[in-house]
C-alpha positions in Angstrom: -22.9 7.3 -0.8 -26.8 5.7 -0.4 -27.2 2.6 -2.3 -28.5 2.9 -5.8 -32.3 1.6 -5.6 -34.3 0.2 -8.6 -37.0 2.9 -10.3 -40.8 2.2 -10.0 -42.6 2.9 -13.0 -44.9 6.2 -12.4 -48.7 5.4 -12.8 -50.0 6.6 -16.2 -52.1 6.2 -19.0 -50.7 2.5 -19.8 -51.2 1.5 -16.5 -55.1 2.2 -16.7 -55.6 0.7 -20.1 -54.2 -2.8 -19.2 -52.5 -3.5 -15.4 -51.8 -6.9 -16.3 -49.4 -6.3 -19.6 -48.4 -2.8 -17.4 -46.9 -4.8 -14.7 -45.3 -7.6 -17.1 -43.3 -4.5 -19.0 -42.2 -3.0 -15.6 -40.4 -6.4 -14.6 -39.0 -7.0 -18.1 -38.9 -4.1 -19.7 -38.5 -0.9 -17.2 -36.5 0.9 -18.4 -38.7 1.1 -21.7 -41.5 1.9 -19.5 -39.6 4.9 -17.9 -39.0 6.0 -21.4 -42.1 6.0 -22.4 -43.5 7.8 -19.7 -40.9 10.6 -20.4 -42.2 10.6 -24.5 -46.0 10.9 -22.7 -47.1 7.7 -25.0 -50.1 6.4 -23.3 -51.7 4.0 -25.4 -50.4 0.6 -26.0 -50.4 0.8 -29.7 -47.5 3.7 -29.5 -45.8 2.2 -27.0 -45.3 -1.2 -29.2 -44.2 0.8 -32.1 -41.8 3.2 -29.2 -40.4 -0.6 -28.3 -40.2 -2.2 -31.4 -38.0 1.2 -32.4 -35.5 1.1 -29.8 -35.1 -2.8 -30.4 -34.3 -1.9 -33.8 -31.9 0.4 -32.9 -30.3 -1.9 -30.4 -29.9 -4.3 -33.4 -28.5 -1.8 -35.7 -25.8 -1.2 -33.3 -24.8 -4.6 -33.1 -26.0 -6.0 -30.0 -27.2 -9.1 -29.3 -30.6 -10.6 -27.9 -29.4 -11.3 -24.3 -27.6 -7.6 -24.9 -30.6 -5.9 -25.5 -32.6 -7.8 -22.6 -29.9 -5.8 -20.5 -30.4 -2.5 -21.9 -34.3 -2.6 -21.5 -34.1 -3.6 -17.6 -31.8 -0.5 -16.9 -32.7 2.9 -17.8 -28.9 4.0 -17.8 -28.3 1.7 -20.5 -31.2 2.9 -22.6 -30.0 6.8 -21.9 -26.6 5.7 -23.5 -28.4 3.9 -26.3 -31.1 6.9 -27.1 -28.6 10.0 -26.4 -25.4 8.3 -28.1 -27.3 6.4 -31.3 -25.9 8.8 -33.5 -22.0 8.5 -32.5 -20.7 5.6 -34.0 -17.5 5.3 -32.7 -19.0 5.9 -29.1 -21.4 3.3 -29.5 -19.1 1.1 -31.1 -17.0 1.6 -27.7 -20.3 1.1 -25.5 -21.1 -2.2 -27.5 -17.5 -3.6 -26.5 -18.4 -2.5 -22.9 -21.5 -3.8 -22.7 -20.6 -7.2 -24.2 -17.6 -7.8 -21.8 -19.5 -7.0 -18.9 -22.5 -9.1 -19.9 -20.4 -12.3 -20.8 -18.3 -12.0 -17.5 -21.8 -12.1 -15.1 -23.1 -8.9 -15.2 -26.5 -9.7 -17.1 -29.3 -9.7 -14.8 -27.4 -7.0 -12.5 -28.6 -3.8 -11.8 -26.9 -0.8 -12.3 -24.3 -1.7 -14.3 -24.5 1.5 -16.3 -22.1 2.8 -13.6 -19.4 0.9 -15.2 -19.8 1.7 -18.6 -17.9 5.4 -19.1 -14.6 4.4 -17.8 -14.3 0.8 -19.5 -15.3 3.0 -22.8 -13.0 5.4 -21.6 -10.3 2.7 -21.3 -11.1 1.3 -24.8 -11.0 4.4 -26.3 -7.0 5.1 -25.1 -5.7 2.0 -25.9 -6.1 -1.1 -27.6 -6.9 -4.3 -25.7 -4.0 -6.7 -26.6 -3.8 -9.9 -25.4 -1.3 -9.2 -22.7 -4.1 -6.6 -21.4 -7.4 -8.4 -21.8 -7.0 -11.2 -18.8 -6.0 -8.1 -16.7 -9.2 -6.0 -17.6 -11.4 -9.4 -17.4 -10.3 -10.1 -13.8 -10.6 -6.3 -13.3 -14.4 -6.4 -14.3 -14.8 -9.8 -12.3 -13.5 -7.7 -9.1 -15.6 -4.7 -9.8 -19.0 -7.2 -10.4 -17.9 -9.0 -6.7 -18.9 -5.8 -5.3 -22.6 -6.0 -6.0 -23.2 -2.8 -7.7 -24.0 -1.4 -4.3 -21.9 1.8 -4.9 -20.9 3.9 -7.7 -16.9 2.9 -8.0 -16.4 4.0 -11.5 -13.8 6.4 -10.5 -12.0 3.2 -8.6 -12.1 1.1 -11.4 -10.6 3.9 -13.8 -7.8 3.9 -11.8 -7.0 -0.1 -11.5 -7.6 -0.3 -15.6 -4.8 2.5 -16.1 -2.5 0.5 -13.0 -3.0 -2.4 -15.8 -2.3 -0.7 -18.7 1.1 0.6 -17.1 2.0 -2.6 -15.4 -0.7 -5.8 -16.3 1.7 -8.4 -15.1 1.7 -6.6 -11.7 -2.0 -6.2 -11.5 -2.6 -9.8 -12.4 -0.6 -10.8 -9.4 -3.0 -8.6 -7.4 -6.0 -10.4 -8.9 -5.0 -13.9 -7.3 -7.7 -15.3 -4.9 -10.9 -13.7 -6.5 -10.7 -10.2 -4.3 -13.3 -7.5 -4.8 -12.4 -4.5 -6.6 -11.7 -2.4 -2.9 -9.8 -5.3 -1.5 -7.4 -4.4 -4.3 -6.7 -1.1 -3.1 -5.5 -2.3 0.5 -1.9 -2.5 -0.2 -1.7 0.5 -2.2 -0.3 3.8 -0.6 -0.5 7.3 -1.8 3.1 8.9 -2.1 3.6 11.6 1.1 3.5 14.7 -0.2 4.7 16.7 2.8 7.9 15.6 4.1 8.0 18.0 7.3 4.4 18.3 8.1 3.6 21.1 10.6 3.3 20.1 14.6 0.0 18.0 14.8 -0.3 16.9 11.5 -0.3 13.4 10.4 -0.8 12.6 6.5 -2.7 10.0 6.0 -2.0 7.8 3.0 -3.6 4.1 3.3 -6.8 3.1 2.7 -7.0 0.9 6.1 -5.8 4.4 7.9 -8.5 5.8 6.4 -11.1 3.5 7.6 -9.4 3.3 11.0 -10.0 6.7 11.7 -13.3 7.1 9.8 -14.6 4.2 12.7 -12.4 5.9 15.2 -14.1 9.1 14.7 -17.5 8.3 13.9 -17.5 9.8 10.4 -18.8 8.2 7.0 -15.4 6.9 6.4 -15.7 4.3 8.1 -17.6 2.9 5.3 -15.2 0.7 3.1 -16.5 2.2 -0.1 -16.7 5.6 1.2 -13.3 5.2 2.3 -12.1 4.0 -1.1 -13.8 7.0 -3.1 -11.5 9.1 -0.7 -8.6 7.4 -1.0 -8.6 7.0 -5.0 -8.3 10.6 -4.9 -4.9 10.6 -2.6 -3.5 8.1 -5.0 -4.3 10.3 -7.5 -2.8 13.3 -6.2 -6.4 15.1 -6.3 -7.2 15.3 -2.7 -5.2 14.7 0.8 -6.5 13.8 4.3 -4.9 15.0 7.6 -5.3 14.1 10.8 -5.3 17.2 13.0 -4.2 17.4 16.9 -5.1 20.7 18.4 -5.4 21.3 22.4 -6.3 17.1 22.6 -8.8 17.2 20.2 -8.6 15.5 16.9 -9.9 16.4 13.4 -9.9 15.1 9.8 -9.3 18.0 7.0 -10.1 17.0 3.8 -8.2 18.9 0.7 -8.3 19.2 -2.9 -6.3 20.3 -5.7 -8.8 22.1 -8.1 -8.1 22.1 -11.9 -6.6 25.5 -11.5 -4.0 23.7 -9.8 -4.6 25.3 -6.3 -5.0 23.5 -3.3 -7.8 24.7 -0.7 -9.5 23.5 2.4 -12.6 21.3 1.2 -13.8 20.0 4.8 -12.5 19.9 8.7 -14.5 17.7 10.5 -14.3 16.8 14.1 -15.7 13.5 16.4 -19.0 12.8 14.8 -18.7 15.7 12.2 -18.5 18.3 15.1 -17.8 21.6 13.8 -14.1 22.3 13.9 -12.4 25.0 16.3 -10.8 27.9 15.1 -7.3 26.4 15.9 -7.9 23.5 13.9 -9.3 25.4 10.9 -6.0 28.0 11.2 -4.1 24.4 11.1 -5.5 22.8 8.1 -5.1 26.6 6.3 -1.5 26.1 7.3 -1.5 22.6 5.9 -3.1 23.9 2.6 -0.5 26.3 2.4 2.6 23.8 2.6 0.7 21.3 0.1 0.7 24.5 -2.2 4.3 25.5 -2.0 4.9 21.9 -2.5 2.6 22.1 -5.8 4.6 25.6 -6.9 7.8 23.7 -6.6 6.7 20.5 -9.0 6.5 18.3 -5.9 3.1 17.0 -6.4 3.4 13.9 -8.5 -0.4 14.5 -9.5 -3.0 12.1 -11.5 -1.7 9.3 -13.3 -0.1 10.5 -16.6 -3.3 11.6 -19.0 -6.2 9.2 -17.5 -7.8 11.0 -14.8 -10.7 12.9 -16.7 -12.4 15.4 -14.6 -15.8 13.5 -14.3 -14.2 10.9 -12.0 -12.9 13.6 -9.7 -15.8 14.0 -7.1 
């Protein structure tokens, strides 16, 4: 995955009319400026009316000035306000999630909109009880320590569900101010194949995923890339296997579709070299073994009722 970069406003009529004001708006209200471009606003009178209207929309939602400032600086947040403003229930969840993020240190950070949806979904499913509230706040702080370099909404959704099931255990994991990534290091995915075919090793931990990625020169050497794959393994939606065929190693990634069928998604050799025919045949054999377990009800699958398809990537 690539780091997310801040958007740059396109050159259009407002810049020519008043470059000084344009650059001020670009610095302070980049999200509004980009929205104005999409709306074909080409003079400052229209822009003034546009930004006042958006400000009033935010006030009507109950947002505070510092929260509106954050919305005006981030296109992803402003898009939420503009697209969902007619849905009072969803917007109440949006305000609750944004308020939590800003209160715990998200203000001034770019791309906090990537954390909004998993928080909204979590709040929609359950009340924030006194026992659960400090755990959720701890997870948000751990998330913000990631510096928002990657979209880790899926790992956040997983940890939030863990907190709902066992808040005391997750609170214990939060000691020492870990990052979100660090919380996954002691976890291990449930083994799916009790007797894998010869030459096949099931990858069950985050460190093992990273180590193999580094040894084989794959993107999994990146801690966050490895985490994104590992979360799917924890949820039962995917699984990685090390295949050894005629002295060569390959990594095979299997995914469980919505139709509950396992499929070979990718097989990679060292430095992403194409797999041999023998490696592909072995990968298919592993996939058939996974399907047999699935058909017998042996796959634990996702955590109960909390892994929406939008978080499966």
